[in-house]
N, C-alpha and C positions, 0 to 999 in steps of 0.2 A: 808786418813788413817782411818781405821775402829776402832772405840773406843770400849771399853768394853760395854758401853751403847748401841751402835749400834748393837753389837753382841747379846745382850740380847733381844732387840726388834726385831731383825731379826727372832728370834725363835717364835715370835707371829706375824703371817702374817698380813700385813696391811689390807687386805681384810676381815680378820676375824673380825676386829673391825666394818666394815661396816655391816657384818651379825648381829652383836649384836645390832647396832642402828636400822637396818631394822626391827628386831623382835619387838623391843619396839614400833617403829612407827606404825607398822601394828596393833599391839594389841590395842594401844591407839586410832587408827583411828576409831575403832568400836564405840567409844563414842563421836565422833565429833558432836557438836550441840545438845547433849543430856542434857546439863545443869548440869552435875554432875562432878565437878572438881576432887573430891576424887576418884571416880570410874575410871576416865580416867588415873589419876596418878598411881593408884594401878595396872591397866592393863599394863601400860608401865613398871613399876617396876618388876612385876612378869615375864614378857617376857625377860627383859634385864638380870635379875638374872639367869634365866634358860640358856640363851645363853652364859653368861660369865662362867658358871659352866661346860660348854662343852669344854672349851679351856684348853690345856695342859700348865698351868702356875700356879704359886703361887702368886695370886693376893691379894692385900689389898686395900679396898676402903678408900681413904683418904679424899675424898669429896663425900658425898652421900646424902641420904634423911634426915639426922639428926643423933643424937646420938642414941645409942642402945635402951635406954628407950623410945625414942620418935618414932622410926622407926622399924617395925618388920623385914624389909628386906632392903638390900643395905644401911645399917647404917654405919657410920664412924667407921672404924676398922674391918668391916666384911671381912672375908677371902672368896675369890671366886677362881674358877679354879679347874681343875680336877687333878692337880699335886702338892698338898701342900707338902712343904718340899723338893721336888725334881725338880719342874719346875722353870723357870726363875722368879725371884722376881720382880713383877711389881706393881707400884702404879697406882691407877685408880681414876680419878675425873669424876663424871658422873652426869647427870641430865636426867633421863629417859624420862621426859616430861617437856621440857623448854617451859612453856606457858600453864599451866593447865586451866587458865581462858579462854585463847584464844581458846583452844580445846573445852571446854564446850560451848562456844558461836560461834564456827565455824569461828573464826577470822583468820587473817593471821600470818604467821611466827612461828607457833608452831614446835618445833624440838625435836628429840631424840638425845642426845649429850653425848659424852664421850671423854676423853683424857687419854692417858697412857704414863708413863715414867718409867725409871728405878727407883728402890727403892730410895726415898729421893728426887726425881726430881720435885715434885709438892708441893707447899705450902699447908700445912694442915690448910686451912682457916676455922675459926669457922663460924657458921651459923649466921652471922651478916650482917650489911650493909657495903658497900665499896664505897668511892668516886672514880670515874673512869674518866680517861682522856686518849683518844686514838687518834692516827693519822695513816694514811696509810704509805706505804713504799715510799722511795725516798726523805726524808727530812733529814737534818743534825741531828746527834745524839744530844739529849737534847733539841729539838725544843719545847717540851711541858714540863710544870712544874706545878704540883698540888699546889705548894705554891704560884703560881702567879694567878692573876685575870683572869676572862674570857676574858676581853679585851686584856690583855697582851698576852695570849695564841693565841687568834684568830689573832692578829696583827702579831705575830711571824710567824705563818703558812702562812698568806697572803703574808708577805714580802718574805718568802722563795719560795712561789709559783709564785711570781711576779704579784699578783693581789691586788685589794683593799679588805679590810676586809668585805665589803658588798657582795663580790663575794664568800665568804666562806659559805659552807653549813654544818650545824651541826645537828647530830642526838641526840635527847634527849628523855628520857622516860617521857611520859605524866603523871606527878604526881604533886600535889599541892606543894610539897617540892621543886620543880624545878622552881617555879615562879620567884625567883631572877635571876637565870641563864637565863631563857627565856627573861626576861625583859632586861637584859644587852645585850643579843644577838640581840634583836629587836632594841635597841638603836644604834647598829653598822650597822644595815641594813642586817644582816645575814639571809640566808635562814635556816629555821628550819624544820627538819623532826621529827615530834612527833610520837612516837610509843606507843601503849597501853601496850605492854609487850614484852618479848623476847629480852633482851639487849645483849645476846650473838650474835644474828644475827645483832643487831645494831652496835656492835663493829666491827664485821667482814665486815660490809658494807663499812667501811673506806678503805678496801684493794681492793675493786672492783670498777674500774672506771665507770662501767655501772650504779652504784647507784648514782653517783655524790656527795656522802657524803664525806666530807673532814675530819671531826672530830666527835668524840663521847664525850659527857660530861654528868656527872650526877652521881647520887647515886643509886645503886642497890645492889643485893645480892653479898656477897663476894665469895661464891662458883662459881657463874656465872662469876665473875671476873677472877678467875683462869682458867676456861674453855676458856674464850675469849683470855686470855694471851697465852694459849697453842696454839690456832689457829694462833695468830699473830706471834709466834715463827716460825711457819712453812712457812708463806708467806711474812713476813716482816712487818714493822710498829713499832710503839712505843706505850707503854702503861704504865701508872702509876696508882697505886691503894693505897688507905689508908683506913684502917678499921675504921668503925664508930660504936661507942658503945652507946646504949640508956640507959643502966643501969649497975649496978654493977654485976648483974648476967652474962651479956654478957662479961664484962671484965674478970670475973672469968673463963668463958668458954674459952676465948682466952688463958689465962695463962695455963689452963689445957692442951692445945695443944702445949705448948712450946713457945708461943709468949710473949715476955717480954717487948719489945718496942711498946707500944700501939699507939704511934703517928707516927710510921715509914711510910715513903712513899716507897712503893715497886716498883722496876723496873720490866720490862718484864722478865728478866732472874732470878730474885728472886722469881717470881711467878711460872715460868715453866722453868727449866734448863735442860741441857743435850739434848739427843735425845727425841723428843716428837712426838707422833702420835695423831692426832685429827680426829674425825669422827662425822658426823651428818647426819641424815636422816629427810627429811621433813615429818611432820604429816599433816599440812595444807599448802596450797599454800602460798608462801612468796617471798620476794626479793632475798633470797639466794637459795631456793630449792622449787620444786613442792611438793605438799603433796601426800599422798597415794591416789590412784585412784582405785575404784572397778569397774570392767568391766564385760561384759557378759561372761558366761562360767566359772565363778569362778576364773577369772584372776585379780590379783592385780599388780599394778605398783608402784615402789618407785623411788625416786631420792635422791642420797646421795653424800656427798663430803668427801674425806679422804685426809689428808695432813700429811707430815712428815718433821720434822725440819732438819734432817741430810742431806737429799737429796733435800730439798726445792721443793718437788713434790706436785702437787695438782691433784687429780684424781676425775673426776665426774663420778658417777656410776648410770646408769639407769638399773633397774632390773625388771624382770617380774616373778611373783610368782603365782603358781596355788594352790588354796585352796584345802585342802584335804577333801574328803567326810566324 
């Protein structure tokens, strides 16, 4: 049965989302290895905004580059699209360059990422940290729980998989704050995939058997948590997130966006509900996607992934672009 949400998103073609992330990735790729994080991010933002404004929709950025006073473009609440007031109302979560440091240093797994849903479908998460716990598809519902210890969660997944806890591989963002998690995982004998940045790709890795990653654990950006949840909605898996506040200013920011329970553990569907479309294009080579390649004759190649929750489809898109003179 086609829902109202599906009808709304049907009017914004899935492949149009790929064109948006491609534009951001291509523009950011000009700054790979140049050591300038801000310039790389600005290039991605500019291209993504221009591409979004070509689409016949009434879009609202619910997760973006920050609040209006902090971000000149693609700020939270910014309206995008060429049909304000008349086009389908779409909520947009985006990260034009997920991995600014990665791009500046020419490291792996930098992505241009966005997710769209019908109005109200994506949690309007403040720009704070989030505790995250994710596992791929095929496990009993409720297999993971943020209120339980690292050992309890690993043991539960290992039992469901029919292996020893030491056979479980966990992806963790390489940060000093994660030393307790890493230490507990080491005590269990787990394999640990430490990533320098890019936790959206890290969460998605749990859904791909080729990566051998079973679980994702740790604390990262809340906006990236919503983007990762949107991807899992499309391909299966479980995710829990809990906002982490460092000071009263961050708590006030959360209340401003309508969040009253500051200790709530969010489920996958509470972060991204209804029909959802997720798209990403590689900026640099990574475990999920190849990066932008510049070839002779002004040819650029990109690799993207686009997923949809209602149909559970995953499309891999390889594109060739010819640079204009």
